[in-house]
C-alpha positions in Angstrom: 33.2 10.7 -22.3 30.1 12.3 -23.9 29.9 13.5 -27.4 27.4 15.5 -29.6 27.4 15.5 -33.4 28.8 12.1 -32.6 28.8 10.6 -36.1 30.1 7.1 -36.1 32.2 7.7 -33.0 35.6 8.9 -34.3 36.5 10.5 -30.9 35.6 7.3 -29.1 37.7 5.3 -31.6 40.7 7.6 -31.1 40.5 7.2 -27.3 40.3 3.4 -27.8 43.4 3.4 -30.1 45.2 5.4 -27.4 44.2 2.8 -24.9 42.5 5.3 -22.7 39.7 3.5 -20.8 36.4 5.2 -21.3 32.8 4.9 -20.3 30.4 6.4 -22.8 27.9 8.6 -20.8 26.0 9.6 -23.9 26.3 10.2 -27.6 24.0 12.3 -29.9 23.4 12.5 -33.6 20.4 12.9 -35.9 21.7 10.5 -38.6 20.1 7.0 -38.4 23.0 5.4 -40.3 25.6 7.0 -37.9 23.6 5.6 -35.0 23.5 2.1 -36.6 27.3 2.2 -37.1 27.9 3.6 -33.7 25.9 0.8 -32.1 27.8 -1.8 -34.1 31.2 -0.4 -32.9 30.5 0.4 -29.3 28.9 -1.1 -26.2 25.9 1.2 -26.5 22.3 1.2 -25.2 19.3 3.2 -26.4 19.1 5.1 -23.2 22.6 6.6 -23.9 21.8 7.7 -27.4 20.0 11.1 -28.0 18.7 11.9 -31.4 18.6 15.7 -31.2 21.0 18.0 -29.4 18.1 20.3 -28.5 16.7 17.4 -26.3 19.9 16.9 -24.3 19.3 17.9 -20.7 22.9 18.7 -19.7 22.0 19.2 -16.0 21.2 15.5 -15.8 24.8 14.8 -16.6 26.5 17.4 -14.4 29.5 15.9 -12.6 29.4 12.7 -14.7 31.5 13.8 -17.7 35.2 14.2 -17.7 35.6 14.8 -21.5 32.9 16.5 -23.6 33.5 16.6 -27.4 31.6 18.2 -30.3 32.1 19.3 -33.8 29.0 21.0 -35.1 28.1 21.0 -38.8 30.7 23.0 -40.7 28.7 23.8 -43.9 27.7 27.2 -42.5 31.3 28.3 -42.2 33.2 26.3 -44.8 34.9 28.0 -47.7 33.3 25.5 -50.0 29.8 26.1 -48.5 27.4 29.0 -48.8 28.8 30.5 -45.6 25.5 31.6 -44.1 27.0 31.3 -40.6 24.6 32.1 -37.8 21.8 32.8 -40.4 21.8 29.0 -41.1 20.1 26.7 -38.6 23.1 24.4 -38.6 25.4 27.4 -37.7 23.3 28.1 -34.6 24.0 24.6 -33.2 27.3 25.9 -31.9 25.3 27.6 -29.1 23.7 24.3 -28.2 27.2 23.0 -27.6 28.0 26.0 -25.4 24.7 25.5 -23.5 25.7 21.9 -22.7 29.2 23.0 -21.5 27.5 25.3 -19.0 25.0 22.6 -17.9 27.3 19.5 -17.8 30.4 21.2 -16.4 32.8 18.6 -17.8 36.4 18.7 -16.6 37.6 19.2 -20.2 35.8 20.0 -23.5 37.0 19.9 -27.1 35.3 21.7 -29.9 36.3 21.3 -33.6 35.2 23.0 -36.8 36.6 24.3 -40.0 39.2 27.1 -40.1 36.7 29.3 -41.9 34.8 29.8 -38.6 37.6 32.0 -37.5 37.2 34.5 -40.3 33.5 34.1 -41.1 31.7 37.5 -41.2 34.9 39.4 -40.9 35.6 37.4 -37.8 32.4 38.6 -36.0 31.0 35.0 -35.8 34.2 33.8 -34.0 34.1 36.9 -31.7 30.5 36.0 -30.7 31.4 32.3 -30.1 34.5 33.2 -28.2 32.6 35.6 -26.0 30.1 32.8 -25.2 32.8 30.4 -24.4 34.6 33.0 -22.2 31.3 33.3 -20.2 31.8 29.7 -19.1 34.1 28.7 -16.2 36.8 27.5 -18.6 40.3 28.3 -19.5 40.2 28.2 -23.3 43.0 27.4 -25.8 42.4 27.8 -29.6 44.6 26.6 -32.5 44.3 25.6 -36.2 45.8 22.2 -36.7 46.4 20.3 -40.0 46.0 16.6 -40.2 49.1 16.2 -42.4 51.2 17.5 -39.4 49.9 14.7 -37.3 50.6 11.6 -39.3 47.6 11.6 -41.7 48.3 12.1 -45.4 45.6 14.7 -46.0 45.8 18.5 -46.1 42.9 19.1 -43.7 43.0 22.2 -41.5 40.7 22.4 -38.5 40.2 24.8 -35.7 40.3 23.2 -32.2 39.1 24.8 -29.0 40.1 23.0 -25.8 38.7 24.2 -22.5 39.7 23.2 -19.0 37.4 23.9 -16.0 39.2 26.6 -14.0 41.5 27.1 -12.3 43.8 27.7 -15.3 45.7 24.6 -16.6 49.1 24.6 -18.3 48.3 23.3 -21.7 50.0 23.2 -25.1 48.7 21.7 -28.3 50.8 18.7 -29.5 53.9 19.3 -31.6 53.7 18.2 -35.2 55.1 14.8 -36.1 56.9 13.6 -39.2 54.5 12.3 -42.0 55.6 8.8 -42.8 52.5 7.4 -44.6 50.8 8.1 -48.0 47.2 7.5 -48.9 48.3 4.4 -50.7 49.3 2.9 -47.4 45.6 3.0 -46.3 44.1 1.6 -49.6 43.8 -2.1 -50.5 45.7 -3.1 -53.7 42.8 -5.0 -55.3 39.5 -4.0 -53.9 36.3 -5.7 -55.2 34.9 -3.7 -58.1 31.6 -3.2 -56.2 33.5 -0.8 -53.9 
């Protein structure tokens, strides 16, 4: 697995919880505190951490990555942000993800962002991104999923793009599951007041 905009390694944690054995090929994030947390949680070395997505030479990793995951900054497309889209430097980072798909040629990629990406700029932003993704050698599947439909007590809609290296794969997004937990189930009853 390789990730960009890796944060503290949520994708890697999900794979671990699902008991899917993984080897981290590389991770990438600019936040020094994310890096510190990532290194505390995973068997990671400096040579596998890349500070800036612009510095990732995907060709170096061609044929070495089964799953490539990224979720570029959402502020450019979020309904609660300024929605500057591709006029915002953060919005353009989507194209770095597309560049790396083309260079790395993973077997599968997953891209996640806010639902607002789909309708930003009267959907023109999504049309451009979709066109860029269709220029790769991938069979692409897109869907908005809500965390509350998958066991998490939070109304959090996100757009997911899943791509499989062609030839076309039979793929369906997972069916919703019954929500059995509340936020209270995740909180401690008597936390220390400093928290």
